[in-house]
PAVOZA-243434 format. One line per 2 residues: number of its first residue (from 1); for each residue z, x, y of C-alpha. Coordinates in nm, 4 decimals, padded with zeros to 6 digits, m for minus. Layout:
REM PAVOZA-243434
NUM	Z X Y  ...
//
This chain:
REM PAVOZA-243434
1	m02.4248 m01.3737 m00.8700  m02.1764 m01.1913 m00.6417
3	m01.8881 m00.9843 m00.7683  m01.5440 m01.1480 m00.7684
5	m01.2322 m00.9600 m00.6588  m00.8818 m01.0704 m00.7387
7	m00.5432 m00.9601 m00.6125  m00.2664 m01.0703 m00.8474
9	00.0932 m01.0069 m00.7458  00.3960 m01.0070 m00.9763
11	00.7595 m00.9958 m00.8705  00.9781 m00.8541 m01.1475
13	01.3565 m00.8342 m01.1657  01.4599 m00.4774 m01.0880
15	01.6573 m00.4394 m01.4100  01.3503 m00.5446 m01.6135
17	01.0918 m00.3021 m01.4727  01.1257 m00.0649 m01.7689
19	01.0822 m00.3610 m02.0032  00.7545 m00.4760 m01.8461
21	00.5933 m00.1344 m01.8002  00.4740 m00.1035 m02.1631
23	00.3490 m00.4633 m02.1475  00.1507 m00.3809 m01.8346
25	00.0131 m00.0682 m02.0032  m00.1117 m00.2714 m02.2996
27	m00.2618 m00.5384 m02.0718  m00.4457 m00.2782 m01.8668
29	m00.5756 m00.0874 m02.1696  m00.7165 m00.4010 m02.3354
31	m00.8529 m00.5535 m02.0153  m01.0457 m00.2447 m01.9091
33	m01.2459 m00.2774 m02.2322  m01.3532 m00.6351 m02.1575
35	m01.7129 m00.7181 m02.0799  m01.7470 m00.7954 m01.7107
37	m01.4391 m00.6005 m01.6020  m01.5446 m00.3646 m01.3227
39	m01.1938 m00.2543 m01.2172  m00.8402 m00.3418 m01.3240
41	m00.5772 m00.1351 m01.1455  m00.2028 m00.1900 m01.1087
43	00.0073 m00.0685 m00.8184  00.3789 m00.0777 m00.7414
45	00.4976 m00.1577 m00.3898  00.6987 00.1378 m00.2538
47	00.8792 m00.0821 m00.0015  00.9577 m00.3664 m00.2421
49	01.0626 m00.2444 m00.5884  00.9583 m00.4817 m00.8627
51	00.6538 m00.5994 m00.6662  00.3447 m00.5148 m00.8714
53	m00.0087 m00.5696 m00.7451  m00.3203 m00.5858 m00.9598
55	m00.6475 m00.5192 m00.7801  m00.9274 m00.6426 m00.9992
57	m01.3053 m00.6624 m00.9798  m01.5120 m00.8819 m01.2114
59	m01.8856 m00.9232 m01.2513  m01.8466 m01.2975 m01.2023
61	m01.6149 m01.5937 m01.2469  m01.7140 m01.6304 m01.6127
63	m01.5871 m01.2783 m01.6862  m01.2545 m01.3553 m01.5160
65	m01.2252 m01.6844 m01.7031  m01.2894 m01.5043 m02.0343
67	m01.0182 m01.2515 m01.9429  m00.7629 m01.5269 m01.8829
69	m00.8480 m01.6763 m02.2243  m00.8353 m01.3426 m02.4100
71	m00.5831 m01.2903 m02.6878  m00.4093 m01.0025 m02.5116
73	m00.3767 m01.1936 m02.1816  m00.2427 m01.5035 m02.3582
75	00.0067 m01.2902 m02.5535  00.1223 m01.0380 m02.2894
77	00.1368 m01.2351 m01.9647  00.4071 m01.4781 m02.0860
79	00.6136 m01.1783 m02.2005  00.5793 m01.0260 m01.8517
81	00.6427 m01.3571 m01.6769  00.9717 m01.3953 m01.8643
83	01.1053 m01.1258 m01.6289  00.9721 m01.2515 m01.2968
85	01.2027 m01.3126 m01.0019  00.9485 m01.5156 m00.8031
87	00.6210 m01.6933 m00.8649  00.3100 m01.4771 m00.8717
89	00.0508 m01.4848 m00.5971  m00.3210 m01.4889 m00.6784
91	m00.5908 m01.4267 m00.4184  m00.9569 m01.4682 m00.5145
93	m01.1939 m01.2838 m00.2821  m01.5632 m01.2606 m00.2119
95	m01.7449 m01.0420 00.0374  m01.7544 m01.1954 00.3848
97	m02.1325 m01.1671 00.3801  m02.1419 m01.4651 00.1459
99	m02.0369 m01.6740 00.4481  m02.3191 m01.5572 00.6713
101	m02.6136 m01.7931 00.7190  m02.9291 m01.6920 00.5359
103	m03.1916 m01.5411 00.7641
//
C-alpha cells in the first residue's frame, strides 16, 4: 500500500502563539512515537506569522486514522483549535505515479 502524505495548516491568533507552542510540542512528541508515523514535522510561515504547517508522512491511511483517534490528538487538538483565527486546511497527497496506467 502506498505511503500517504498530509499537509495540515493551522492559523493561530498572533497573541496566542506562545500559548500553543507547548501544545504543539506535546503533540509532536507523542505522534512521532506512533506506529505508522514516518514523519511529523511542524513549520512556521515566515511571511504569515501564526500560520503553522505540518508536513506528515504515514505508512497508510489506517495509521493516519489511528493518529486522529489517539488520546493525545483528541486532547491537544481542541486546545490548539481554541486559538485559531481561521479554519485549518488539510491536503492529503499521494505520489503522482499512482495515477499512471499500469504497464
